[in-house]
N, C-alpha and C positions, 0 to 999 in steps of 0.2 A: 536547430530549434532554439528559439529565444526563451528567455525567462518568462515572458508574457505568455508564450504558447504553453509552457509547462504549467503556469498558473491556470490557464484556461482548462487544461486537462484535469487538474485537481478539482477545479470548480465543478466541471461536468461530472466527475466521479462522485463528488460529495452529494450532488443533487440526486444522482441515481441511487446512491446508498440510502439517502433519506426516504426513498420510496420503497425500500425493502421491508419485508415482514420478518418476524422472528421465526423462521423455519430453519430446520437443521441444515439445509443447503441454501446459500444465498448467491445470487448472480448480480453483477453490475455490468452494464453495457457501456462501452466507450466507442468512439469512432474508429478505433483500431482493434477492437475485439471484445469478447464477453469473458468475464472473469468470475470464477466460482470461489466464493468465500466459505466460511464455516461459522458455526455457532457453538459456543461453549455454555452448556446448561449449568455447569458447576459455577462459573463466574458471571453468567448472564451477559456474555459479550458476543457481538458479531465482529468478525475480523477477516481481513484479507492480508496475508503475509508477504506476497510476492507479486507486485504489479509493476511491470516495466515502465519507466518514464522516459527512456531514451534507448537507442540501439547501442549494443556493446561497441566500445572503441577499438575494434579489432579489424584485421584485414584492410579493406579499402577505407575504413573509417579511422584508421590509426592516427593520422595527424589532422583530421578534420574537426570542425566544431561539432557540437552535439547534433545528432541526427534523430528524427522521430523514431518512436518504437517500431519494431518489426510487426506488421499486422498479424493478428491471430486469425488464420483462415480455416483451420481444421477443427471446428467445434469450439468448445469452451476451455479456457486456460485455467488449470488448477492452481490457484494462487495460495494454496495452503502448503506448498512444498518449500523445503529449505533451500538456501543458496549460499555460496561463498561470499565472504566479505571482500571488499576491494583491497588490492595490494597496499601494504603499509610498511613503514620502516622496519618493524619487528615481526611482521606476519606475511607469509606468502599467501596471497589471495588470488582471486580471479578477476580479470578485466570485465567479465560478464557479471557485473554486480550493480548495475544501475536500476535498482528496484526500490519501491517504497512499500510501506505497510500501513494499514489503517485498522483502527478498532474503535468500537463505540458500543453503547448500550443499544439493544435492538429497539426498533420502533416501527410503527405501521403508518401508512399513508393517512393523513388527516390529523395525526398527533403533532404537537409542537416539535421542532427540530431539537436534537440533543447534541452535546459536544462530540466531536470526532477528533481522535489523536492521529496525526500523520507522523510516521517514523521513516527517516531516511539516513543514509550514511553520513558520518561526521565530516568526511573529506579531509583535505590537507595531507593525505598520506601519513597520518599520525595514528588515529584510532577511530573506531566506530563501525557500526554495521546497521543496516536497516532491518535485519532479521530480528524477530522477537519470539519468545516462547509464551505459552499461556499458563498463568497470567503474565502479562507483560510487566516489565520492571516499572513502567510509568502507569500501570493499571490503577494505582490508587487514585489517580485523577478522575477516572471514570467510575471505578468501583465505589468511590466515596461520594458520587453525585447523588443528591437527594431528590431533586426534581429536574424537569427539563431545562431549567435556566440556571441551575446551581452546580458549580463544579467543586 
């Protein structure tokens, strides 16, 4: 999978998220599956914590370039579950770690688009993880937003 293809996946996901309403259970549809997100009434955030952006580099994918995510064929994928961080110098992680997270203020179709924060691992086998808790550490970016165009 090329960087361009990953960018296309992100763009499609952001468009689908922009069409979501602020219901307790949110779903985003991509060409490789449907992903269930969640809503925090306490922080007024819609979020998806675990969305795969590539297949794990295990087994036959061990020394190959990035491969597309494994299709979700059995219903809706619960993207509110936690996951291990990637292996790093000082942390034993899991190679099944190629996920990203998204969060934003909720909005409805017809409203102006709002900022969306995308979280993914830092890479470099040094530090970082795409997993975040609620409120996310970068939540002040969204929590401090006053209007649809102000961050």
